[in-house]
Backbone as CSV, one residue per row, in Angstrom:
resi,resn,N_x,N_y,N_z,CA_x,CA_y,CA_z,C_x,C_y,C_z
1,UNK,1.885,-17.767,-14.253,1.196,-17.076,-13.234,1.788,-17.439,-11.692
2,UNK,2.007,-16.459,-11.079,2.158,-16.666,-9.631,0.664,-16.591,-8.908
3,UNK,0.658,-17.672,-8.068,-0.079,-17.272,-6.552,0.197,-17.873,-5.419
4,UNK,-0.810,-17.350,-4.712,-0.405,-17.397,-3.003,0.393,-18.929,-3.155
5,UNK,0.127,-19.705,-3.217,0.871,-20.500,-2.926,2.319,-20.761,-3.650
6,UNK,2.941,-19.771,-4.281,4.010,-19.620,-4.640,4.878,-18.853,-3.371
7,UNK,4.434,-19.072,-2.452,4.999,-18.432,-1.098,4.696,-18.812,-0.223
8,UNK,5.397,-19.305,0.970,5.429,-19.492,2.308,4.509,-18.700,2.907
9,UNK,3.438,-19.192,3.906,2.454,-17.833,4.917,3.357,-16.764,5.459
10,UNK,4.498,-17.487,5.937,5.224,-16.066,6.561,5.083,-14.990,5.385
11,UNK,5.781,-15.192,4.244,6.474,-14.285,3.077,4.960,-13.841,2.704
12,UNK,3.441,-14.867,2.621,2.469,-14.276,1.854,2.132,-12.883,2.367
13,UNK,1.812,-13.322,4.148,1.863,-12.421,4.793,2.163,-10.986,4.631
14,UNK,3.695,-10.739,4.301,4.807,-9.907,3.915,4.354,-8.918,2.807
15,UNK,3.519,-9.834,1.717,3.103,-9.422,0.760,1.580,-8.486,0.948
16,UNK,1.138,-9.260,1.919,-0.119,-8.851,2.057,0.112,-7.238,2.604
17,UNK,1.077,-7.372,3.372,1.525,-5.935,4.238,1.880,-4.943,3.754
18,UNK,1.812,-4.554,2.429,3.019,-3.456,1.721,1.664,-2.977,1.489
19,UNK,0.247,-3.278,0.737,-0.602,-2.394,0.382,-1.083,-1.433,1.675
20,UNK,-1.250,-2.187,2.848,-1.899,-1.885,3.814,-0.850,-0.979,4.267
21,UNK,0.538,-1.345,4.791,1.136,-0.352,4.912,1.680,0.919,4.524
22,UNK,1.406,0.764,3.170,1.296,2.270,2.576,0.399,3.061,2.671
23,UNK,-1.269,2.768,3.138,-2.247,3.413,3.324,-2.078,3.811,4.461
24,UNK,-1.301,3.217,5.548,-0.907,3.520,7.313,-0.394,4.615,7.023
25,UNK,1.083,4.761,6.365,1.781,5.801,6.234,1.275,7.055,5.867
26,UNK,0.392,7.349,4.937,-0.846,8.507,4.508,-1.775,8.786,5.508
27,UNK,-2.137,8.010,6.117,-2.984,8.315,7.433,-2.310,8.779,8.119
28,UNK,-1.546,8.560,8.239,-0.560,9.341,9.872,0.064,10.580,9.232
29,UNK,0.525,10.811,8.183,0.938,11.964,7.298,0.978,13.003,8.090
30,UNK,-0.638,13.161,8.147,-1.456,14.442,8.754,-2.286,14.083,9.627
31,UNK,-2.973,14.930,10.269,-3.991,14.801,11.161,-5.093,14.927,10.610
32,UNK,-6.246,14.161,11.115,-7.408,14.296,10.641,-7.832,13.598,10.057
33,UNK,-9.321,13.142,9.699,-9.443,12.525,8.050,-9.072,11.313,7.780
34,UNK,-8.571,10.273,9.259,-8.190,9.088,9.724,-9.464,8.279,9.063
35,UNK,-10.754,8.685,9.384,-12.038,7.451,8.947,-12.539,7.614,7.388
36,UNK,-11.983,8.683,6.799,-12.215,9.168,5.337,-11.025,7.945,4.715
37,UNK,-10.055,8.452,5.242,-8.730,7.711,5.078,-8.651,6.032,4.904
38,UNK,-9.346,5.969,6.150,-9.123,3.745,6.434,-10.679,3.462,5.399
39,UNK,-11.447,4.361,4.850,-12.719,3.938,4.271,-12.031,4.427,2.702
40,UNK,-11.247,4.410,2.458,-10.599,4.977,0.601,-9.929,3.879,1.018
41,UNK,-8.873,3.247,1.919,-8.401,1.935,1.864,-9.024,0.761,1.016
42,UNK,-10.128,0.451,2.032,-11.168,-0.417,1.820,-11.388,-0.031,0.449
43,UNK,-12.018,1.097,-0.302,-12.628,1.061,-0.898,-11.781,0.988,-2.360
44,UNK,-10.287,0.962,-2.118,-9.391,0.793,-3.205,-9.300,-0.422,-2.936
45,UNK,-9.132,-1.416,-2.193,-9.388,-2.772,-2.347,-10.571,-2.894,-3.457
46,UNK,-11.655,-2.989,-2.970,-12.919,-3.170,-3.237,-13.037,-2.861,-5.409
47,UNK,-12.747,-1.763,-5.521,-12.274,-1.562,-6.545,-11.762,-2.413,-7.307
48,UNK,-10.403,-2.915,-6.700,-9.477,-3.232,-7.310,-9.957,-4.851,-7.953
49,UNK,-10.537,-5.577,-6.500,-11.292,-6.702,-6.874,-12.531,-6.694,-8.140
50,UNK,-12.799,-5.227,-8.194,-14.335,-5.255,-9.307,-13.647,-5.695,-10.518
51,UNK,-11.922,-4.806,-10.981,-11.168,-4.471,-12.055,-10.958,-5.927,-12.326
52,UNK,-10.772,-6.969,-11.118,-10.368,-8.654,-11.558,-9.322,-8.749,-12.888
53,UNK,-7.992,-8.047,-13.035,-7.191,-7.967,-14.245,-6.590,-8.993,-14.493
54,UNK,-5.788,-9.495,-15.277,-5.125,-10.398,-15.803,-4.043,-10.737,-14.774
55,UNK,-3.973,-10.029,-13.704,-3.058,-11.183,-12.388,-3.458,-11.720,-11.175
56,UNK,-3.433,-13.093,-11.519,-3.999,-13.940,-10.597,-3.679,-13.361,-9.208
57,UNK,-1.910,-13.234,-9.037,-1.524,-12.835,-8.050,-1.983,-11.573,-7.412
58,UNK,-2.157,-10.912,-7.857,-2.931,-9.525,-7.428,-4.442,-9.631,-7.385
59,UNK,-5.098,-10.508,-7.745,-6.664,-10.715,-7.598,-6.496,-11.653,-6.242
60,UNK,-5.819,-12.413,-5.743,-5.469,-12.610,-4.779,-5.113,-11.984,-3.847
61,UNK,-4.653,-11.366,-3.597,-3.816,-9.954,-2.916,-5.223,-8.975,-2.149
62,UNK,-5.740,-8.675,-3.109,-6.644,-8.073,-3.327,-8.062,-8.759,-2.536
63,UNK,-8.185,-9.591,-3.206,-9.291,-10.821,-2.011,-8.880,-10.759,-0.913
64,UNK,-7.860,-10.611,0.004,-8.261,-10.942,1.129,-8.495,-9.141,1.845
65,UNK,-9.176,-9.549,2.722,-9.008,-8.119,3.769,-8.246,-7.141,4.254
66,UNK,-7.970,-5.943,4.256,-6.867,-5.117,4.117,-6.533,-5.431,5.680
67,UNK,-5.377,-5.280,6.325,-4.498,-5.735,7.762,-3.539,-4.857,7.738
68,UNK,-3.920,-4.522,8.582,-2.480,-3.486,9.388,-2.001,-4.140,10.626
69,UNK,-0.311,-4.605,9.948,0.413,-5.083,10.710,0.118,-3.580,12.274
70,UNK,0.065,-4.322,13.722,-0.419,-3.787,14.764,0.806,-3.795,15.553
71,UNK,1.690,-3.656,15.016,3.281,-3.293,15.678,3.568,-1.800,16.416
72,UNK,4.031,-1.637,17.510,3.973,-0.403,17.950,5.059,-0.079,18.570
73,UNK,4.861,0.983,17.951,6.949,1.940,17.939,6.474,3.219,19.090
74,UNK,7.979,3.663,18.979,8.269,4.715,19.689,7.841,6.211,19.101
75,UNK,7.902,6.259,18.050,7.350,7.800,17.372,6.897,7.394,15.974
76,UNK,6.527,8.446,15.316,5.792,8.665,14.112,6.787,8.151,13.355
77,UNK,7.813,8.443,13.303,9.129,8.411,12.240,9.395,6.931,12.675
78,UNK,9.358,6.046,13.576,9.740,4.679,13.913,8.705,4.089,13.033
79,UNK,7.677,4.151,13.301,6.293,3.876,12.654,6.725,3.693,11.687
80,UNK,6.659,4.849,10.704,6.361,5.013,8.726,7.706,4.159,8.697
81,UNK,9.096,4.292,9.290,10.313,3.655,8.737,9.937,1.656,9.141
82,UNK,9.279,1.586,9.877,8.508,0.107,10.165,7.469,0.120,9.048
83,UNK,6.500,0.641,8.512,6.053,0.516,7.428,6.443,0.426,5.720
84,UNK,7.499,1.043,5.992,8.207,1.554,4.729,9.269,-0.053,4.410
85,UNK,9.311,-0.501,5.668,10.459,-1.578,5.550,9.121,-3.020,5.775
86,UNK,8.392,-2.658,5.666,6.480,-3.491,5.141,6.980,-3.751,3.745
87,UNK,7.275,-2.519,3.298,6.567,-2.286,1.809,8.143,-2.772,1.410
88,UNK,9.315,-2.775,1.619,10.411,-3.240,0.511,10.483,-4.587,1.063
89,UNK,9.635,-5.425,1.669,9.853,-6.884,2.255,8.743,-7.336,1.220
90,UNK,7.447,-6.659,1.030,6.380,-7.199,0.057,6.767,-7.113,-1.217
91,UNK,7.486,-6.119,-2.048,7.745,-5.776,-3.226,9.239,-7.240,-3.253
92,UNK,10.164,-7.311,-2.477,11.302,-7.935,-2.981,10.874,-9.201,-2.796
93,UNK,9.668,-9.449,-2.062,9.309,-10.934,-2.587,8.865,-11.628,-3.502
94,UNK,7.574,-10.095,-4.636,6.988,-10.361,-5.155,7.759,-10.507,-6.327
95,UNK,8.926,-9.632,-6.244,9.991,-9.528,-7.753,10.468,-10.671,-7.615
96,UNK,11.043,-11.091,-6.543,11.926,-12.524,-5.996,11.239,-14.037,-7.061
97,UNK,9.763,-13.814,-6.916,8.900,-14.978,-7.259,7.762,-14.582,-8.131
98,UNK,7.601,-13.365,-8.538,6.798,-13.155,-9.449,7.209,-12.921,-11.084
99,UNK,6.289,-12.717,-11.952,6.900,-11.875,-13.193,6.734,-10.403,-13.274
100,UNK,7.808,-9.987,-14.130,7.529,-8.835,-14.758,6.793,-7.603,-14.246
101,UNK,5.535,-8.298,-15.171,4.064,-7.850,-15.181,3.634,-7.956,-13.851
102,UNK,3.950,-8.710,-12.821,2.638,-9.112,-12.023,3.710,-8.011,-11.073
103,UNK,5.167,-7.954,-10.678,5.787,-7.127,-10.056,4.991,-5.476,-10.235
104,UNK,5.234,-5.489,-11.796,4.236,-3.318,-11.842,3.267,-3.658,-11.501
105,UNK,2.417,-4.731,-11.473,0.834,-4.107,-10.947,0.780,-4.489,-9.800
106,UNK,1.818,-4.816,-8.642,1.898,-4.800,-7.302,2.249,-3.592,-6.809
107,UNK,3.045,-3.217,-7.724,3.746,-1.722,-7.132,2.787,-0.542,-7.918
108,UNK,2.280,-0.766,-8.791,0.318,0.495,-9.363,-0.190,0.000,-8.260
109,UNK,-0.757,-1.022,-7.783,-1.674,-1.452,-6.937,-1.318,-0.240,-5.679
110,UNK,-0.054,-0.537,-5.447,0.273,0.180,-3.835,0.643,1.337,-3.761
111,UNK,0.936,1.971,-5.324,1.011,3.384,-4.793,-0.448,3.916,-5.191
112,UNK,-1.090,3.338,-6.147,-2.583,3.796,-6.208,-3.696,4.271,-5.011
113,UNK,-3.077,2.868,-4.523,-3.963,2.903,-2.718,-3.191,3.881,-1.906
114,UNK,-2.373,4.462,-2.116,-1.326,5.354,-1.477,-2.278,6.943,-1.617
115,UNK,-2.283,6.859,-3.312,-2.744,8.325,-3.906,-4.419,8.575,-3.386
116,UNK,-4.930,7.144,-3.586,-6.362,7.303,-3.203,-6.858,7.575,-1.384
117,UNK,-6.085,7.311,-0.985,-6.023,7.516,0.726,-5.521,8.727,1.063
118,UNK,-4.628,9.139,0.138,-4.207,10.765,0.330,-5.691,11.835,-0.097
119,UNK,-6.176,11.294,-1.065,-6.965,12.333,-1.448,-8.555,11.936,-1.155
120,UNK,-8.383,11.124,0.241,-9.964,11.116,0.764,-10.035,12.344,1.416
121,UNK,-9.138,12.863,2.069,-9.349,13.824,3.011,-8.823,15.286,2.003
122,UNK,-9.774,15.988,1.866,-9.455,17.247,1.193,-7.951,18.171,1.955
123,UNK,-6.939,18.639,1.543,-6.457,19.525,2.164,-6.283,20.444,1.831
124,UNK,-6.583,21.672,2.815,-6.203,23.186,1.960,-5.015,23.690,1.593
125,UNK,-5.764,24.713,1.025,-4.487,24.895,-0.298,-4.101,24.325,-0.563
126,UNK,-4.796,23.247,-1.859,-4.228,22.213,-2.290,-4.720,22.012,-3.300
127,UNK,-4.313,21.731,-4.984,-4.942,21.887,-6.041,-5.728,20.448,-6.098
128,UNK,-4.761,19.574,-5.394,-5.336,17.982,-5.964,-5.612,17.649,-4.374
129,UNK,-5.949,18.392,-3.505,-6.406,17.866,-1.783,-5.517,16.777,-1.139
130,UNK,-4.248,17.046,-1.565,-3.013,15.964,-1.386,-2.116,17.153,-0.815
131,UNK,-2.327,17.171,0.383,-0.793,17.814,1.609,0.653,17.505,1.533
132,UNK,1.213,18.287,1.437,2.705,18.277,1.227,3.841,17.335,1.910
133,UNK,2.914,16.802,2.944,3.527,15.623,3.816,2.904,14.238,3.197
134,UNK,1.655,15.012,2.590,1.260,13.366,1.991,1.947,12.917,0.484
135,UNK,2.063,13.997,0.131,2.708,14.142,-1.158,4.583,13.246,-0.535
136,UNK,4.939,13.610,-0.039,6.552,13.394,0.517,6.261,12.087,0.957
137,UNK,4.934,11.888,1.287,4.974,9.988,1.849,4.714,8.965,0.964
138,UNK,4.187,9.870,-0.265,3.719,9.275,-1.618,5.358,8.783,-2.548
139,UNK,6.132,9.678,-1.915,6.979,9.919,-2.995,8.088,8.646,-1.749
140,UNK,8.207,8.713,-0.716,8.799,7.758,-0.457,8.055,6.060,-0.183
141,UNK,7.058,6.205,-0.076,6.406,4.935,-0.819,6.736,4.297,-1.821
142,UNK,7.105,5.116,-2.860,7.709,4.933,-4.667,9.031,4.415,-4.385
143,UNK,9.588,4.917,-3.538,11.239,4.575,-3.300,11.375,3.492,-2.731
144,UNK,10.506,3.032,-1.665,10.552,2.060,-0.987,10.199,0.537,-1.947
145,UNK,9.451,0.981,-3.324,8.541,0.072,-3.889,9.829,-0.070,-5.520
146,UNK,10.334,0.596,-5.124,11.706,0.580,-6.405,11.101,1.362,-7.645
147,UNK,10.059,1.983,-7.289,8.955,2.762,-8.375,9.060,4.507,-8.399
148,UNK,9.201,4.728,-9.451,9.037,6.301,-9.286,8.204,6.715,-10.101
């Protein structure tokens, strides 16, 4: 089993930034609904803590309060690329140090969190409440995770 102890503090910070970066990408994909989306991100962590699965690594990740990287970018696109980089960094560290099952759990948590944030504010004209911009952002997040 992989745990926090298997990472340096800098590496651990990058692992923790992956899920919150995914949430921030979704939050900034559309205007409005920020409060509901941030609440949905926090709720995704709470629900994951309650599930307390077989992955000690994921249990440790969701035990941390979600924090976002406060880097300021010049444009929305630069910010999205920065957050996608955080996701790529986090998943590559997990891939290098964790078991394949733990890697799958990490990827699934990040994508699930992104989808919950996207569904938090029902977008008009959409059957599932997710806007085309949010759906595209989820696809980009899945690409950054190496998942589809």
